[in-house]
VEXVEX-905060 format. One record per residue: residue number from 1; x, y, z of N, C-alpha, C, CB in turn; chain. Coordinates in steps of 0.05 Angstrom, whole numbers. Each point is the difference from the previous one (the first is absolute). Glycine has a CB too. Layout:
BEGIN
KELO   nr     n_u     n_v     n_w    ca_u    ca_v    ca_w     c_u     c_v     c_w    cb_u    cb_v    cb_w  kette
KELO  NUM       X       Y       Z       X       Y       Z       X       Y       Z       X       Y       Z      A
...
END
This chain:
BEGIN
KELO   nr     n_u     n_v     n_w    ca_u    ca_v    ca_w     c_u     c_v     c_w    cb_u    cb_v    cb_w  kette
KELO    1      17     -23       0     -17      23       0      18      25       0     -37     -25      24      A
KELO    2      27      45     -37      16      25      -4       4      15      26     -16       2     -47      A
KELO    3      -4      -3      65       1      16      25      17     -13      22     -44      18     -13      A
KELO    4      50     -44      10      15     -13      21      30       5      -3     -36     -35       2      A
KELO    5      49      37      21      29       3       0      12     -21      18      -3      49      -9      A
KELO    6      27     -58       3      13     -20      17       7      12      26      18     -24     -41      A
KELO    7     -19       8      63       8      10      26      30       5      -1     -38     -24      24      A
KELO    8      47      45     -11      29       6       1      13     -16      23      -8      46     -19      A
KELO    9      26     -64      11      15     -16      19      29       0      -6     -40     -29       6      A
KELO   10      56      24      14      29      -2      -3      10     -25      12       4      50       0      A
KELO   11      11     -66     -16      11     -25      10      -7     -23     -19      -4      16      47      A
KELO   12      10     -40     -39      -4     -24     -16     -29     -10       5      49     -12       1      A
KELO   13     -62       7     -23     -27     -12       2       3     -30       2     -21      37     -27      A
KELO   14      13     -50      49       5     -28       4     -15     -18     -20       6      10      47      A
KELO   15     -29      -2     -57     -15     -17     -19      13       0     -28     -41       9      26      A
KELO   16      47      15     -36      10       1     -27      31      -1      -2     -40      27     -11      A
KELO   17      54     -21      34      29       0      -1      12      24     -14      -2     -49       1      A
KELO   18     -14      70      -3       9      25     -13       6      21      20     -27     -11     -41      A
KELO   19      46      29      34       6      22      17     -20      22      -6      49     -12       1      A
KELO   20     -62      22      20     -21      21      -3      13      27       8     -38     -33       8      A
KELO   21      37      52     -25      10      27       6     -23      19      -8      49     -12      -8      A
KELO   22     -66      17      28     -23      16      -6     -19     -16     -18      26      43       4      A
KELO   23     -32     -33     -27     -17     -15     -19      15     -16     -21     -33      35       7      A
KELO   24      60     -35      -5      17     -14     -19       7     -27      10      18      44     -17      A
KELO   25     -20     -65       0       9     -27       7      24      -7     -16     -48     -13      11      A
KELO   26      69       4       3      25      -8     -13       4     -30       6      20      46       5      A
KELO   27     -18     -63     -26       3     -29       4      28      -5      13     -30     -10     -39      A
KELO   28      30      -9      58      24      -8      14       4     -30      -5      -6      36      35      A
KELO   29      31     -45     -32       5     -29      -3     -15     -16      21      45      10     -19      A
KELO   30     -54     -34      13     -15     -17      19      19     -12      21     -33     -10     -36      A
KELO   31      58       6      29      18     -13      19      11      21      20      13     -35     -35      A
KELO   32      -8      25      59      10      18      21      27      10      -7     -26     -25      34      A
KELO   33      44       8     -44      27       8      -6      -1      21     -23      18     -45      14      A
KELO   34     -36      43     -32      -3      20     -22      -7      27      11     -13     -37     -32      A
KELO   35      -6      38      51      -8      25      12      22      12      16     -47     -16       2      A
KELO   36      62      -1      13      23      11      15      21      12     -18      -9     -35      36      A
KELO   37      14      21     -58      20      11     -19      -9      26     -12      14     -47     -11      A
KELO   38     -40      49       4     -11      25     -11       3      22      21     -32     -25     -30      A
KELO   39      25      20      55       2      20      21      29       9       4     -40     -21      22      A
KELO   40      59       2     -21      28       7       4      10      16     -24       7     -41      27      A
KELO   41     -14      34     -51       9      15     -24     -11      29       1       1     -43     -27      A
KELO   42     -26      46      36     -12      27       2      15      16      21     -45     -18     -14      A
KELO   43      52       6      37      14      14      21      28       8     -10     -26     -25      35      A
KELO   44      40       6     -48      27       7     -11      -2      22     -21      15     -47       9      A
KELO   45     -35      46     -26      -4      22     -19      -6      26      13     -16     -33     -32      A
KELO   46       1      32      54      -6      24      15      25      13      13     -45     -18       8      A
KELO   47      64       1       0      24      10      12      17      15     -21       0     -38      33      A
KELO   48      -4      31     -58      14      14     -22     -19      22     -12      28     -42     -10      A
KELO   49     -45      53      26     -20      19      -9      11      26     -12     -29     -19      34      A
KELO   50      54      25     -29      11      24     -12       6      -3     -30      20      11      45      A
KELO   51     -21     -36     -55       5      -5     -28     -26       4     -16      37     -33      12      A
KELO   52     -34      39     -38     -25       3     -16     -16     -26      -1      24      35     -28      A
KELO   53     -49     -34      25     -20     -21      -2      -5     -13      27      15      -9     -47      A
KELO   54       6       1      61      -3     -11      27      -8      23      18      34     -38      -8      A
KELO   55     -49      32      29      -8      22      17      -5      -9      28     -21      21     -39      A
KELO   56      20      -2      57      -5      -6      28     -28     -11       5      33      36      12      A
KELO   57     -51     -33     -32     -27     -11       2       1     -30       1     -18      39     -25      A
KELO   58      40     -52      17       2     -29       0       3     -11      28      20       3     -45      A
KELO   59      -9      13      64       4     -10      27     -26      -8      14      40      29       3      A
KELO   60     -60     -11      -1     -25      -9      14     -14     -22     -15      -4      46      18      A
KELO   61       5     -46     -44     -13     -21     -16      14     -27       6     -12      33     -36      A
KELO   62      38     -33      38      15     -25       6      -7     -10      28      36      15     -30      A
KELO   63     -38       3      49      -8      -8      27     -28     -10       1      32      33      19      A
KELO   64     -50     -22     -35     -28      -9      -1      -1     -28     -11     -15      47      -6      A
KELO   65      31     -53     -15       0     -27     -11      12     -20      20       4      19     -46      A
KELO   66      17     -11      59      13     -18      20     -18      -5      24      44      16     -15      A
KELO   67     -61       4      22     -16      -3      24     -21     -22      -3       7      48       9      A
KELO   68     -12     -57     -33     -20     -22      -4      12     -26       9     -19      25     -39      A
KELO   69      45     -29      37      12     -26       6      18       0      25      -2      -9     -48      A
KELO   70      12      32      57      18       0      22     -13      13      24      39       2     -32      A
KELO   71     -42     -17      54     -14      11      24      13      24      12     -15     -46       9      A
KELO   72      42      47      -9      14      23      12      -7      26     -16      37     -30      16      A
KELO   73     -36      28     -42      -7      23     -17     -29       8       3      36     -13     -33      A
KELO   74     -54      -8      36     -28       5       3      -5      16      26     -11     -42     -25      A
KELO   75      24      34      47      -3      14      26       9      29      -2       6     -43      24      A
KELO   76      17      47     -38      10      28      -3     -19      17     -17      47     -18       5      A
KELO   77     -58       6     -26     -19      15     -17     -25       7      16      17     -24     -41      A
KELO   78     -26       5      57     -24       5      16       5      22      21     -14     -47      -7      A
KELO   79      38      47      19       7      21      19       0      27     -13      27     -32      26      A
KELO   80     -16      34     -50       1      25     -14     -28       9      -8      46     -11     -17      A
KELO   81     -63      -8       8     -27       7      -7     -16      10      24       1     -35     -36      A
KELO   82       2      23      59     -13      10      24      10      27       9      -7     -47      14      A
KELO   83      33      51     -15      12      26       6     -12      22     -18      43     -23      16      A
KELO   84     -44      16     -42     -10      20     -19     -29       6       5      33     -17     -34      A
KELO   85     -49      -3      40     -29       5       5      -3      17      25     -12     -44     -22      A
KELO   86      27      38      43      -2      16      25       8      29      -6       9     -41      28      A
KELO   87      12      44     -43      10      27      -6     -21      16     -16      47     -18      -1      A
KELO   88     -59       5     -18     -21      13     -16     -24       7      17      15     -24     -40      A
KELO   89     -23       6      59     -23       6      17       6      23      19     -15     -48      -3      A
KELO   90      40      50      13       7      22      18      -1      27     -16      30     -31      28      A
KELO   91     -20      30     -52      -1      25     -16     -28       8      -6      44     -12     -20      A
KELO   92     -62      -8      15     -28       6      -6     -14      12      25       0     -37     -34      A
KELO   93       7      28      58     -11      10      24       9      29       6      -2     -47      18      A
KELO   94      26      53     -26      10      27       5     -13      21     -17      43     -20      12      A
KELO   95     -54      12     -34     -13      20     -18     -26       8       9      23     -20     -36      A
END
């Protein structure tokens, strides 16, 4: 339907195995090792963000991919998400 829009989500969709970035779906490898390799390559590319084409935008995307398979990264991502939500709510209360 023309009036419907996809819900905005961030992270891996467990049913489809795709990376959700807002309304965009990016296919990911089905194997765990494939996702870990993609995440590590994105992080390494992000560390070289001063070069053309590669960018610092690759760092959070790499951590997002890794957080699907690695519990330590998942906990850190969740901590940052909670911190960000609290920070936004405090700023909203101050207004």
